[in-house]
C-alpha positions as CSV (number, residue, x, y, z in Angstrom):
1,X,82.8,135.5,112.9
2,X,80.4,137.0,110.3
3,X,78.7,134.8,107.7
4,X,79.8,135.1,104.1
5,X,76.8,133.6,102.2
6,X,77.8,135.0,98.8
7,X,80.8,132.6,98.8
8,X,78.3,129.8,98.0
9,X,76.2,131.8,95.5
10,X,78.5,134.2,93.6
11,X,80.4,132.8,90.6
12,X,83.9,133.5,89.5
13,X,84.4,134.8,85.9
14,X,86.9,132.2,84.8
15,X,87.1,133.7,81.4
16,X,89.2,136.5,82.8
17,X,91.8,134.2,84.4
18,X,94.3,134.2,81.6
19,X,94.2,138.0,81.5
20,X,94.8,138.2,85.2
21,X,97.8,135.8,84.9
22,X,99.2,137.8,82.0
23,X,98.9,141.0,84.1
24,X,100.7,139.4,87.0
25,X,103.4,138.1,84.7
26,X,104.0,141.7,83.4
27,X,104.6,142.6,87.1
28,X,107.3,140.0,87.5
29,X,105.4,136.9,88.7
30,X,107.3,134.0,87.0
31,X,104.5,132.6,84.9
32,X,105.3,130.8,81.7
33,X,103.2,131.3,78.5
34,X,102.0,127.8,79.0
35,X,100.5,128.8,82.3
36,X,98.5,131.5,80.6
37,X,97.4,129.2,77.8
38,X,96.2,126.5,80.2
39,X,94.8,128.8,82.9
40,X,91.2,127.9,82.5
41,X,91.7,124.2,82.3
42,X,94.1,124.2,85.3
43,X,91.6,126.3,87.2
44,X,88.8,123.8,86.5
45,X,91.0,120.8,87.4
46,X,91.8,122.3,90.8
47,X,88.2,123.4,91.3
48,X,86.9,119.9,90.6
49,X,89.3,118.4,93.2
50,X,88.1,120.9,95.8
51,X,84.4,120.3,94.9
52,X,85.0,116.5,95.3
53,X,86.4,117.1,98.7
54,X,83.6,119.3,99.8
55,X,81.0,116.8,98.5
56,X,82.7,114.1,100.6
57,X,82.0,116.3,103.6
58,X,78.3,116.7,102.5
59,X,78.8,120.3,101.3
60,X,77.7,120.3,97.7
61,X,79.0,123.4,95.8
62,X,79.5,124.2,92.1
63,X,83.1,124.4,90.8
64,X,82.8,128.1,89.8
65,X,81.7,129.5,93.2
66,X,83.7,132.0,95.2
67,X,84.1,129.5,98.0
68,X,86.0,127.1,95.8
69,X,88.3,130.0,94.6
70,X,89.0,131.0,98.2
71,X,89.8,127.4,99.2
72,X,92.2,127.1,96.2
73,X,93.9,130.4,97.2
74,X,94.3,129.2,100.8
75,X,95.7,125.9,99.7
76,X,98.2,127.7,97.6
77,X,99.6,130.0,100.3
78,X,103.2,129.1,101.3
79,X,103.8,126.8,98.4
80,X,106.7,127.3,96.0
81,X,105.5,127.2,92.4
82,X,108.6,125.4,91.1
83,X,108.6,122.9,93.9
84,X,104.9,122.2,93.1
85,X,105.7,121.5,89.5
86,X,108.5,119.1,90.5
87,X,106.2,117.3,92.9
88,X,108.0,118.6,96.0
89,X,105.6,121.1,97.5
90,X,106.4,122.5,100.9
């Protein structure tokens, strides 16, 4: 498998997150206005949890790196958004 060193060095522009969510909502993804308003803080909360887990495994990484975004995406795959909000994630 090839190496992906930029995942540890490249940063995600979190300032664009609300705009991305708004765009997805316009395409039919069921986001509430609250999701858009809280996008950056929700992103940071999830990123901080991932960073803590990585630090426990002796892999220090900053919250805004591509690696953290990729892990968050992979953790989200297959989960129903409504069930997640209700605390019943699949």
